[in-house]
C-alpha positions in Angstrom: 40.1 27.1 13.8 38.2 23.8 13.2 36.5 25.3 10.2 39.9 26.4 8.8 41.2 22.8 9.2 38.0 21.5 7.4 38.6 23.9 4.6 42.2 22.6 4.2 41.0 19.0 4.2 38.4 19.9 1.5 41.0 21.7 -0.6 43.4 18.7 -0.3 40.5 16.5 -1.5 39.8 18.7 -4.5 43.5 18.7 -5.4 43.6 14.9 -5.0 40.5 14.5 -7.3 41.9 16.8 -9.9 45.2 14.8 -10.0 43.2 11.6 -10.5 41.3 13.1 -13.4 44.7 14.2 -14.9 45.9 10.6 -14.7 42.6 9.3 -16.2 41.6 11.4 -19.2 38.9 9.1 -20.4 37.2 9.5 -17.0 37.6 13.2 -17.3 35.9 13.3 -20.7 33.1 11.0 -19.4 32.6 13.3 -16.4 32.4 16.4 -18.6 29.9 14.6 -20.9 27.8 13.8 -17.9 27.9 17.4 -16.7 26.8 18.6 -20.1 24.0 16.1 -20.2 22.8 17.1 -16.7 22.8 20.8 -17.6 20.7 19.9 -20.7 18.3 17.9 -18.5 18.0 20.8 -16.1 17.2 23.2 -18.9 14.5 20.8 -20.2 13.0 20.4 -16.8 12.8 24.2 -16.5 11.0 24.4 -19.9 8.6 21.6 -18.9 7.8 23.3 -15.6 7.0 26.5 -17.4 4.7 24.6 -19.9 3.0 22.4 -17.3 -0.5 23.3 -16.2 -1.1 24.5 -12.7 -2.0 22.0 -10.0 -5.7 21.5 -9.6 -7.9 19.4 -7.4 -9.9 16.4 -8.5 -13.0 18.5 -8.5 -11.9 20.2 -11.7 -12.0 17.0 -13.7 -14.8 16.1 -16.0 -17.0 13.4 -14.6 -16.2 14.2 -10.9 -19.7 15.4 -10.0 -21.5 12.5 -11.6 -19.1 10.1 -9.8 -19.9 11.8 -6.5 -23.6 11.6 -7.2 -23.3 7.9 -8.0 -21.4 7.2 -4.8 -23.9 9.1 -2.7 -26.8 7.2 -4.4 -25.1 3.8 -3.6 -24.4 4.9 0.0 -28.0 5.8 0.5 -29.1 2.3 -0.7 -26.4 0.3 1.1 -25.9 2.1 4.4 -29.5 1.6 5.7 -29.2 -2.2 5.0 -26.0 -2.3 7.1 -27.8 -0.4 9.9 -30.6 -3.0 9.8 -28.2 -5.9 10.0 -26.2 -4.4 12.8 -29.3 -3.5 14.9 
C-alpha cells in the first residue's frame, strides 16, 4: 500500500514537471539540448574506453628498474650512516 502511494506521488510529480515545461518552452528546448549533449558525451566516453590501453602497473614503464636500482643504491649508502648515528 505504501509503495502504491509513493508511485502516485511520483506520478503526480512527473505530471507537475511536464506542465512546467509546457509553460516554459525555452526551458524545454534547453533541457532537450542538454539531453542530446549528454548522450553524445556518453557515446564519446564509450569510444574512448574502447581505445584506451589496459591498466598496467608502474613496473611496465621504461626507466622503472633503473630508478629502483638507484633508490636501492642510495639506501645502501644512507641507511648504514643512520644506524651509526642512532647507535
